[in-house]
C-alpha positions as CSV (number, residue, x, y, z in Angstrom):
1,N,-3.2,-124.0,-97.8
2,N,-0.4,-122.5,-95.8
3,Q,-0.1,-119.4,-98.0
4,F,-3.9,-119.0,-97.9
5,N,-4.0,-119.3,-94.1
6,D,-1.0,-116.8,-93.9
7,R,-2.9,-114.3,-96.0
8,L,-6.1,-114.7,-93.9
9,A,-4.0,-114.2,-90.7
10,K,-2.5,-111.0,-92.1
11,L,-5.9,-109.7,-93.1
12,E,-7.3,-110.5,-89.7
13,A,-4.3,-109.0,-87.9
14,A,-4.8,-105.8,-89.9
15,G,-8.2,-105.5,-88.3
16,T,-9.8,-104.2,-91.5
17,A,-11.9,-107.3,-92.5
18,D,-15.2,-108.6,-91.1
19,P,-14.1,-111.2,-88.5
20,A,-17.2,-113.3,-89.0
21,L,-16.5,-113.5,-92.7
22,V,-12.9,-114.4,-92.2
23,E,-14.1,-117.2,-89.8
24,Q,-16.5,-118.5,-92.4
25,V,-13.7,-118.6,-94.9
26,R,-11.5,-120.5,-92.4
27,T,-14.3,-123.0,-91.7
28,S,-14.9,-123.6,-95.4
29,Q,-11.1,-124.0,-95.9
30,D,-10.9,-126.5,-93.0
31,E,-13.8,-128.5,-94.6
32,A,-12.0,-128.4,-98.0
33,M,-8.8,-129.7,-96.3
34,A,-10.9,-132.5,-94.7
35,V,-12.2,-133.5,-98.2
36,V,-8.6,-133.6,-99.5
37,A,-7.7,-135.8,-96.5
38,D,-10.7,-138.0,-97.3
39,I,-9.6,-138.3,-101.0
40,A,-6.1,-139.2,-99.8
41,N,-7.5,-141.9,-97.4
42,A,-9.7,-143.3,-100.2
43,I,-6.7,-143.5,-102.5
44,R,-4.7,-145.3,-99.8
45,D,-7.6,-147.7,-99.1
46,G,-8.2,-148.3,-102.8
47,K,-11.8,-147.1,-102.6
48,L,-11.5,-143.9,-104.7
49,G,-13.9,-145.1,-107.4
50,A,-16.8,-145.5,-104.9
51,V,-16.5,-142.1,-103.2
52,T,-15.0,-139.9,-106.0
53,A,-18.3,-138.3,-107.1
54,T,-19.4,-137.5,-103.6
55,L,-16.0,-136.0,-102.6
56,L,-15.7,-134.0,-105.8
57,H,-19.2,-132.6,-105.3
58,R,-18.3,-131.6,-101.7
59,Q,-15.0,-130.1,-102.9
60,E,-16.7,-128.1,-105.7
61,R,-19.3,-126.8,-103.3
62,L,-16.6,-125.7,-100.8
63,D,-14.6,-124.1,-103.6
64,G,-17.6,-122.1,-104.6
65,E,-18.2,-121.0,-101.0
66,I,-14.6,-120.0,-100.5
67,T,-14.5,-118.1,-103.8
68,A,-17.7,-116.2,-102.9
69,R,-16.5,-115.4,-99.4
70,V,-13.0,-114.3,-100.6
71,G,-14.7,-112.2,-103.2
72,M,-16.8,-110.5,-100.5
73,L,-13.6,-109.9,-98.5
74,V,-11.9,-108.4,-101.6
75,A,-15.0,-106.2,-102.3
76,A,-15.0,-105.0,-98.7
77,Q,-11.3,-104.1,-98.8
78,Q,-11.8,-102.3,-102.2
79,D,-14.7,-100.3,-100.7
80,R,-12.5,-99.4,-97.7
81,M,-9.6,-98.3,-99.9
82,A,-12.0,-96.2,-102.1
83,K,-13.3,-94.5,-98.9
84,L,-9.7,-93.9,-97.8
85,R,-8.8,-92.4,-101.2
86,D,-11.8,-90.1,-101.0
87,S,-10.9,-89.0,-97.5
88,V,-7.3,-88.3,-98.6
89,A,-8.6,-86.3,-101.6
90,T,-10.9,-84.3,-99.3
91,A,-8.1,-83.7,-96.9
92,N,-5.9,-82.5,-99.7
93,R,-8.6,-80.2,-101.0
94,R,-9.0,-78.7,-97.5
95,S,-5.3,-78.3,-97.1
96,L,-5.0,-76.6,-100.5
97,M,-7.9,-74.2,-99.6
98,L,-6.4,-73.5,-96.2
99,T,-3.0,-72.8,-97.7
100,S,-4.6,-70.6,-100.4
101,V,-6.5,-68.6,-97.8
102,F,-3.4,-68.2,-95.7
103,A,-1.4,-67.1,-98.7
104,V,-4.0,-64.5,-99.6
105,I,-4.2,-63.2,-96.0
106,A,-0.4,-63.1,-95.8
107,V,-0.2,-61.0,-99.1
108,I,-2.9,-58.6,-97.9
109,F,-1.2,-58.3,-94.5
110,A,2.2,-57.6,-96.2
111,L,0.6,-55.0,-98.5
112,L,-1.0,-53.3,-95.5
113,C,2.2,-53.4,-93.5
114,G,4.1,-52.0,-96.5
115,F,1.5,-49.2,-96.9
116,V,1.7,-48.3,-93.2
117,I,5.5,-48.4,-93.2
118,S,5.8,-46.3,-96.4
119,W,3.5,-43.7,-95.0
120,S,5.4,-43.5,-91.8
121,F,8.3,-42.3,-94.0
122,I,6.4,-40.3,-96.6
123,L,4.5,-38.1,-94.1
124,P,7.5,-36.8,-92.2
125,V,9.5,-36.2,-95.5
126,R,6.6,-34.2,-96.9
127,E,6.3,-32.2,-93.7
128,A,10.1,-31.5,-93.9
129,Q,9.8,-30.5,-97.6
130,G,7.0,-28.0,-96.8
131,F,9.0,-26.6,-93.9
132,L,12.1,-26.2,-96.1
133,D,10.0,-24.5,-98.8
134,R,8.7,-21.9,-96.2
135,V,12.3,-21.3,-94.9
136,A,13.5,-20.9,-98.5
137,E,10.8,-18.2,-99.0
138,G,12.1,-16.3,-96.0
139,D,9.7,-17.5,-93.3
140,F,12.4,-18.1,-90.7
141,G,9.9,-18.4,-87.9
142,A,8.3,-21.6,-89.3
143,R,8.3,-24.6,-87.2
144,I,8.0,-28.3,-88.1
145,S,6.2,-30.8,-85.9
146,V,7.1,-34.4,-86.3
147,P,5.8,-36.5,-83.4
148,N,8.1,-39.4,-84.2
149,R,10.8,-40.2,-81.7
150,D,13.1,-41.7,-84.3
151,E,15.5,-40.1,-86.8
152,F,12.8,-38.0,-88.3
153,G,11.9,-36.5,-84.9
154,A,15.6,-35.7,-84.3
155,L,15.9,-34.1,-87.8
156,A,12.7,-32.0,-87.1
157,E,14.3,-30.7,-83.9
158,R,17.5,-29.7,-85.7
159,M,15.5,-28.1,-88.5
160,N,13.5,-26.1,-85.9
161,H,16.9,-25.1,-84.3
162,M,18.2,-24.1,-87.7
163,S,15.1,-22.0,-88.4
164,G,15.4,-20.3,-85.0
165,E,19.1,-19.5,-85.7
166,L,18.2,-18.1,-89.2
167,E,15.4,-16.0,-87.7
168,R,17.9,-14.6,-85.1
169,F,20.5,-13.9,-87.8
170,D,17.9,-12.2,-90.0
171,A,16.8,-10.1,-87.1
172,E,20.4,-9.1,-86.3
173,Q,21.0,-8.2,-90.0
174,R,17.8,-6.0,-90.2
């Protein structure tokens, strides 16, 4: 009885069981304990034979009620746990989808950034290569235009200075 009442109290404290059903179980349990007390009184008074059938019938009825109501409590808790499992599974699927989408977007963004960064190097290098090819062919008046204000821009200014000096030296030599 104490263990049963402790379990009911824990279930009630958790707030997940139907309070009316828990109260019905308690009421049936209290009635069953009253029958047990009546049996003990009948034994003490020596009247067990006269009341045994009635008390046993009451006890069996109460046992059936308690069993049915506890079964309903268990079924309700199992349904609740199944719903919780389903909601966790749904949340996991959503998290997996969100993570996958984020990963795909991150990869696409990384590829795009890599493409932009690589072309920011490739274009000035190609421009410099074309400029040096013209200078090597003797076009000392060629100029290179690199709008970058980084090392490539500084290199372009020096290459233009070099071309100007070569043009000046070539004019002096002629």
